[in-house]
C-alpha positions as CSV (number, residue, x, y, z in Angstrom):
1,M,-20.6,-24.1,2.3
2,R,-23.7,-21.8,2.3
3,K,-23.1,-20.8,5.9
4,L,-19.4,-20.1,5.2
5,L,-20.3,-18.1,2.2
6,A,-23.0,-16.1,4.1
7,R,-20.5,-15.4,6.9
8,S,-17.9,-14.3,4.4
9,L,-20.3,-11.9,2.7
10,F,-21.4,-10.6,6.1
11,L,-17.8,-9.9,7.2
12,A,-17.0,-8.2,3.9
13,A,-20.1,-5.9,4.2
14,A,-19.2,-5.1,7.8
15,A,-15.7,-4.2,6.8
16,A,-16.9,-1.9,4.0
17,L,-19.4,-0.2,6.3
18,A,-16.5,0.4,8.8
19,V,-14.4,2.0,6.1
20,V,-17.3,4.3,5.0
21,T,-18.1,5.2,8.7
22,T,-14.4,6.0,9.4
23,A,-14.1,8.2,6.3
24,S,-17.3,10.0,7.2
25,A,-16.1,10.6,10.7
26,T,-12.7,11.9,9.4
27,G,-14.6,14.4,7.2
28,T,-16.3,15.9,10.2
29,R,-13.6,15.6,12.9
30,G,-10.6,17.3,11.3
31,G,-9.8,15.5,8.0
32,A,-10.5,17.2,4.7
33,A,-14.0,16.4,3.5
34,I,-13.1,17.9,0.1
35,P,-10.4,16.3,-2.0
36,G,-7.4,18.6,-2.5
37,C,-8.4,20.8,0.4
38,A,-6.5,19.2,3.4
39,K,-5.8,21.8,6.1
40,N,-2.0,21.4,5.8
41,T,-2.2,22.3,2.1
42,L,-4.2,25.6,2.6
43,T,-2.7,29.0,2.8
44,L,-3.8,30.2,6.3
45,V,-3.1,33.2,8.5
46,A,-2.3,30.7,11.3
47,D,-1.5,27.0,10.7
48,G,-4.4,24.7,11.7
49,T,-6.8,27.6,12.3
50,L,-9.4,29.1,10.1
51,T,-9.4,32.8,10.8
52,V,-12.6,34.6,9.9
53,G,-13.1,38.3,9.8
54,A,-16.3,40.1,10.6
55,D,-17.5,43.6,11.5
56,N,-18.3,44.6,15.1
57,P,-21.0,45.0,16.3
58,A,-22.2,41.7,14.8
59,F,-25.9,42.2,14.2
60,P,-28.8,39.6,13.9
61,P,-30.0,38.0,11.8
62,W,-26.5,37.5,10.4
63,F,-25.0,36.7,13.8
64,G,-26.7,35.5,16.9
65,G,-26.1,34.6,20.5
66,A,-25.7,37.0,23.4
67,E,-22.5,39.0,23.9
68,K,-20.0,36.6,25.5
69,T,-16.6,36.6,23.8
70,K,-14.7,39.9,23.9
71,P,-14.6,42.2,22.0
72,W,-17.8,41.2,20.2
73,K,-20.9,43.4,20.7
74,V,-24.6,42.7,20.3
75,S,-24.0,39.1,19.0
76,D,-21.2,36.6,19.4
77,P,-20.0,35.0,16.2
78,Y,-18.5,32.1,18.2
79,S,-22.0,31.1,19.1
80,G,-22.6,29.5,15.7
81,K,-26.0,31.2,15.7
82,G,-27.2,33.6,13.0
83,Y,-27.1,33.0,9.3
84,E,-23.5,34.0,8.5
85,S,-22.0,32.4,11.6
86,A,-23.9,29.1,11.0
87,V,-22.7,29.1,7.3
88,V,-19.1,29.7,8.3
89,Y,-19.1,26.8,10.7
90,A,-20.7,24.6,8.1
91,I,-18.0,25.6,5.6
92,A,-15.4,24.9,8.3
93,T,-16.7,21.4,8.8
94,Q,-16.6,20.7,5.1
95,L,-12.9,21.7,5.1
96,G,-12.2,19.5,8.1
97,F,-11.9,22.2,10.8
98,T,-13.5,21.6,14.2
99,K,-15.4,24.5,15.9
100,A,-12.5,25.1,18.2
101,Q,-10.2,25.6,15.2
102,V,-12.3,28.6,14.0
103,K,-11.0,32.0,15.2
104,W,-13.0,35.2,14.6
105,T,-11.3,38.6,14.3
106,V,-12.7,42.1,14.1
107,V,-12.3,43.8,10.7
108,P,-14.4,46.9,9.8
109,F,-16.7,46.3,6.8
110,N,-14.9,48.8,4.5
111,N,-11.5,47.4,5.3
112,S,-12.5,43.9,4.1
113,F,-12.3,44.7,0.4
114,R,-9.6,47.4,0.4
115,P,-6.2,46.5,-1.3
116,G,-3.5,45.2,1.0
117,K,-2.6,42.2,3.2
118,K,-5.5,40.7,5.1
119,P,-5.6,39.6,8.7
120,F,-8.2,36.9,7.9
121,D,-8.5,33.8,5.7
122,L,-12.0,34.7,4.8
123,Y,-14.4,37.5,5.7
124,V,-18.2,37.6,6.1
125,T,-20.4,40.5,6.9
126,Q,-22.8,40.9,4.0
127,V,-20.2,41.9,1.5
128,S,-21.8,42.0,-2.0
129,Y,-19.7,41.0,-5.0
130,S,-18.9,43.8,-7.5
131,P,-16.4,44.0,-10.3
132,E,-14.8,47.0,-8.6
133,R,-14.3,45.2,-5.3
134,A,-13.1,42.1,-7.1
135,R,-10.1,44.1,-8.4
136,S,-8.6,44.1,-4.9
137,V,-9.9,40.9,-3.4
138,D,-11.4,37.5,-4.4
139,F,-15.0,36.5,-3.7
140,S,-16.4,33.1,-3.1
141,R,-19.6,32.0,-4.9
142,G,-22.7,33.4,-3.4
143,Y,-23.8,32.1,0.0
144,Y,-26.8,34.4,0.0
145,F,-28.7,36.2,-2.8
146,V,-29.9,39.7,-1.9
147,N,-32.7,42.2,-2.4
148,Q,-32.4,45.8,-1.2
149,S,-35.3,47.4,0.7
150,V,-36.4,50.8,2.1
151,V,-37.1,51.4,5.8
152,A,-39.0,54.4,7.1
153,R,-41.1,55.5,10.1
154,K,-44.8,54.7,10.3
155,G,-47.1,57.4,9.3
156,T,-44.6,59.4,7.3
157,P,-45.3,60.3,3.6
158,I,-42.5,58.0,2.3
159,A,-44.2,55.0,4.1
160,R,-47.1,55.2,1.6
161,V,-44.8,55.0,-1.5
162,K,-45.5,52.1,-3.9
163,T,-43.0,52.7,-6.7
164,I,-39.3,53.4,-7.1
165,A,-40.3,56.7,-8.9
166,G,-42.2,57.7,-5.8
167,L,-39.0,57.5,-3.7
168,K,-37.2,60.2,-5.8
169,R,-38.4,63.2,-3.8
170,F,-37.3,61.9,-0.5
171,K,-34.1,62.2,1.4
172,L,-32.5,58.7,1.8
173,G,-29.7,57.6,4.1
174,V,-27.3,54.7,3.7
175,Q,-24.0,53.3,5.0
176,V,-20.9,54.3,3.1
177,G,-19.3,51.8,0.7
178,T,-22.3,49.6,0.4
179,T,-24.2,48.2,-2.6
180,S,-27.3,49.9,-1.0
181,L,-25.6,53.2,-1.8
182,T,-24.9,52.0,-5.4
183,Y,-28.5,51.0,-5.8
184,I,-29.7,54.5,-4.7
185,T,-27.4,56.3,-7.1
186,R,-27.9,54.0,-10.1
187,N,-31.5,53.0,-9.8
188,I,-33.5,55.3,-7.5
189,R,-31.7,58.5,-8.5
190,P,-33.3,60.7,-5.9
191,S,-33.6,64.5,-6.5
192,S,-31.3,65.1,-3.6
193,S,-28.0,63.3,-2.9
194,P,-28.3,60.5,-0.3
195,A,-26.9,61.1,3.2
196,V,-24.0,58.8,3.7
197,Y,-23.0,57.5,7.1
198,D,-20.1,55.4,8.5
199,T,-22.5,52.8,9.9
200,N,-26.1,51.6,9.6
201,D,-26.5,52.6,13.3
202,A,-25.7,56.2,12.4
203,A,-28.2,56.1,9.5
204,I,-30.9,54.8,11.8
205,Q,-30.2,57.5,14.3
206,A,-30.6,60.1,11.6
207,L,-33.9,58.6,10.6
208,K,-35.0,58.7,14.3
209,N,-34.0,62.4,14.4
210,G,-36.0,63.2,11.3
211,Q,-32.9,64.2,9.3
212,I,-33.7,61.8,6.5
213,D,-36.9,60.2,5.3
214,G,-35.7,56.6,4.9
215,I,-32.8,54.2,4.7
216,V,-31.8,51.6,2.2
217,V,-30.6,48.2,3.6
218,D,-30.8,44.6,2.5
219,L,-34.1,42.9,3.3
220,P,-33.1,40.7,6.3
221,T,-31.4,43.7,7.9
222,A,-34.6,45.6,7.4
223,F,-36.5,43.0,9.3
224,Y,-34.1,43.4,12.2
225,V,-34.2,47.2,12.1
226,T,-38.0,47.4,12.2
227,A,-38.3,44.7,14.9
228,V,-35.5,45.9,17.3
229,Q,-33.9,49.2,16.4
230,L,-36.9,51.4,15.4
231,D,-40.0,51.4,17.6
232,D,-42.0,52.9,14.8
233,G,-40.1,51.4,11.9
234,V,-41.8,50.0,8.8
235,I,-40.5,48.3,5.6
236,V,-41.7,50.5,2.8
237,G,-41.0,47.8,0.3
238,K,-38.5,45.5,-1.3
239,L,-36.6,46.9,-4.3
240,P,-36.5,44.9,-7.5
241,T,-33.3,43.4,-8.8
242,K,-31.6,45.5,-11.5
243,G,-29.1,43.7,-13.7
244,S,-27.6,40.5,-12.3
245,Q,-28.8,39.2,-8.9
246,E,-26.8,40.7,-6.0
247,R,-25.0,38.1,-3.9
248,F,-23.1,38.0,-0.7
249,G,-19.7,36.2,-1.0
250,A,-16.9,35.4,1.4
251,V,-13.9,37.7,0.8
252,F,-10.3,36.5,0.4
253,Q,-6.8,37.9,0.0
254,K,-6.3,38.2,-3.8
255,G,-5.0,34.9,-5.2
256,N,-5.6,32.8,-2.1
257,K,-6.4,29.2,-3.3
258,L,-8.6,28.8,-0.2
259,R,-11.3,30.4,-2.2
260,R,-11.6,27.4,-4.5
261,C,-12.1,25.1,-1.6
262,V,-14.7,27.4,0.0
263,D,-16.5,27.5,-3.4
264,R,-16.7,23.7,-3.3
265,A,-17.8,23.7,0.3
266,I,-20.6,26.1,-0.5
267,G,-21.6,24.0,-3.5
268,N,-21.8,20.9,-1.3
269,L,-23.9,22.8,1.3
270,R,-26.3,23.9,-1.3
271,A,-26.6,20.4,-2.8
272,N,-27.2,18.7,0.5
273,G,-29.8,21.3,1.7
274,T,-27.7,22.7,4.6
275,I,-27.8,26.3,3.3
276,A,-31.5,26.2,2.7
277,K,-32.1,24.9,6.2
278,I,-29.9,27.6,7.7
279,E,-31.7,30.3,5.6
280,K,-35.1,29.0,6.7
281,Q,-34.0,29.0,10.4
282,Y,-32.5,32.6,10.5
283,L,-33.9,34.6,7.5
284,A,-37.4,33.3,6.8
285,R,-39.7,36.1,7.7
286,A,-43.0,37.5,6.5
287,G,-42.7,39.1,3.1
288,A,-42.4,42.8,2.3
289,P,-44.4,44.6,-0.4
290,D,-42.6,45.0,-3.8
291,L,-41.8,48.4,-5.0
292,K,-42.4,48.6,-8.8
């Protein structure tokens, strides 16, 4: 009797383990890992495909991998490398999409949060939440929390600045439509209006040409600019948070219920340590001085 009972218990345990294993595999190979978020219930641009918008060129550390898939320049979002690309594929897995079921499409940064029909299911290229933007689109919960920073050239007067007040007399440059521009106008309030450019590349070129004294960008981008794009670049300092903590969120067509599923996916990825691991892999760098 004892042998029969032991065998019965063993078989029951094995069956239960098989059910758990099968459910786990389903969650990572195409089945919905989040209840209520099965792919066939989602509002998608293309059935069975998660279409993700991003700006082009796709710059490190947010995207990684060498140019491979046209038309992507500098980095290839399909590589799964770089912070935002890695986070997108982790979200996709949570929702039951395979890597092959993720499609990337080029959408300029400023177009991502303008009113109108979107050619993407979600968009990621360091778009910060703001109430103004949220009137036209929906945002996910934050997948990265942001500090702005100032980049200049070594040996210039601005490079010696230690405070926000010390920045006021300098000519700053910034990309149009960004929260970096908002930070300058609301918090730094320089004596001359900032120079506004269509892209960060254009702002960096103006800095190289001596047309401006410094540029304002988020801190991880500052590390890339000073390591790769400016031979004599230096991070003047990290700017303090003013008001609520700035955050990057995925952007959605207004009213798309996919946002709620992505919110739950991001919550799971924070709880299980995945986002922390990706952040450490791609964004962990030496610190920058704090501007007071």
